[in-house]
C-alpha positions as CSV (number, residue, x, y, z in Angstrom):
1,X,206.5,-9.1,337.9
2,X,203.6,-10.8,339.4
3,X,202.2,-14.2,338.4
4,X,199.2,-12.6,336.7
5,X,201.4,-10.3,334.6
6,X,203.5,-13.2,333.6
7,X,200.4,-15.3,332.7
8,X,199.0,-12.4,330.7
9,X,202.3,-11.9,328.8
10,X,202.5,-15.7,328.0
11,X,198.8,-15.7,326.8
12,X,199.6,-12.7,324.6
13,X,202.7,-14.4,323.2
14,X,200.6,-17.6,322.5
15,X,198.0,-15.5,320.7
16,X,200.7,-13.8,318.5
17,X,202.3,-17.2,317.8
18,X,198.9,-18.6,316.6
19,X,198.3,-15.5,314.5
20,X,201.8,-15.9,312.9
21,X,201.1,-19.6,312.1
22,X,197.8,-18.6,310.5
23,X,199.3,-15.8,308.4
24,X,202.2,-18.1,307.3
25,X,199.7,-20.8,306.2
26,X,197.7,-18.2,304.3
27,X,200.8,-16.9,302.6
28,X,201.8,-20.5,301.5
29,X,198.4,-21.1,300.2
30,X,198.5,-17.9,298.1
31,X,202.0,-18.7,296.8
32,X,200.8,-22.2,295.9
33,X,197.7,-21.0,294.1
34,X,199.7,-18.3,292.2
35,X,202.4,-20.7,291.1
36,X,199.8,-23.0,289.5
37,X,198.0,-20.3,287.7
38,X,198.7,-20.7,284.0
39,X,197.3,-17.3,283.1
40,X,199.7,-15.7,285.5
41,X,202.6,-17.7,284.1
42,X,201.6,-16.7,280.6
43,X,201.5,-13.1,281.5
44,X,204.9,-13.3,283.3
45,X,206.4,-14.8,280.2
46,X,204.8,-12.2,278.0
47,X,206.1,-9.5,280.3
48,X,209.7,-10.9,280.1
49,X,209.4,-10.9,276.3
50,X,208.2,-7.3,276.1
51,X,210.9,-6.2,278.5
52,X,213.5,-7.8,276.2
53,X,212.0,-6.1,273.2
54,X,212.0,-2.8,275.0
55,X,215.6,-3.2,275.9
56,X,216.5,-4.1,272.3
57,X,214.5,-1.1,271.0
58,X,216.2,1.3,273.5
59,X,219.6,-0.1,272.4
60,X,218.7,0.5,268.7
61,X,217.6,4.0,269.5
62,X,220.9,4.8,271.3
63,X,222.9,3.4,268.3
64,X,220.8,5.5,265.9
65,X,221.4,8.6,268.0
66,X,225.1,7.9,268.0
67,X,225.1,7.5,264.3
68,X,223.2,10.7,263.9
69,X,225.7,12.5,266.1
70,X,228.5,11.2,264.0
71,X,226.8,12.3,260.8
72,X,226.1,15.8,262.2
73,X,229.7,16.0,263.4
74,X,231.1,15.0,260.0
75,X,228.6,17.4,258.3
76,X,229.8,20.3,260.5
77,X,233.4,19.5,259.7
78,X,232.7,19.4,255.9
79,X,230.7,22.6,256.0
80,X,233.5,24.3,258.0
81,X,236.0,23.1,255.4
82,X,233.8,24.1,252.5
83,X,232.9,27.6,253.7
84,X,236.4,28.4,255.2
85,X,237.9,28.5,251.7
86,X,240.3,25.6,252.2
87,X,238.6,23.5,249.5
88,X,240.0,24.2,246.1
89,X,239.1,22.7,242.7
90,X,242.2,20.7,241.6
91,X,241.3,21.4,238.0
92,X,241.7,25.1,238.4
93,X,245.3,26.5,238.1
94,X,246.6,28.3,241.2
95,X,246.5,32.0,241.1
96,X,243.8,34.6,240.5
97,X,241.0,34.3,238.1
98,X,240.0,37.5,236.2
99,X,237.1,38.0,233.9
100,X,237.9,40.3,231.0
101,X,235.6,42.8,229.5
102,X,234.9,40.2,226.8
103,X,233.6,37.7,229.4
104,X,236.6,35.4,229.0
105,X,238.2,34.0,232.1
106,X,241.9,34.6,232.4
107,X,244.1,32.9,234.9
108,X,247.0,34.8,236.3
109,X,250.0,33.2,238.0
110,X,250.1,33.5,241.8
111,X,253.1,35.9,241.6
112,X,251.0,39.0,242.5
113,X,251.0,40.5,239.0
114,X,247.6,41.4,237.8
């Protein structure tokens, strides 16, 4: 590498170093001005509050969905039990119920005799 090439590289390095210092100072000035902005701080606090409310609302929605699933599951079980014929009225005697020609209900014992 010749002396001119080394000098050109050093000059370029110096220019980049000065640009880096300028950009760093600009960044610090922006950060300082934003940290002192009361409107921005107020909006950040409001954003945090809204985020918390959103999280609470989403959690409440999940819990409501879980409760709905539980109710639907219990409803399906009760409907299955009701429509399957396993539900009986404990006040009715076991056996067959016959309605006579006179409209009177007659209960027969469950021994198969009609």
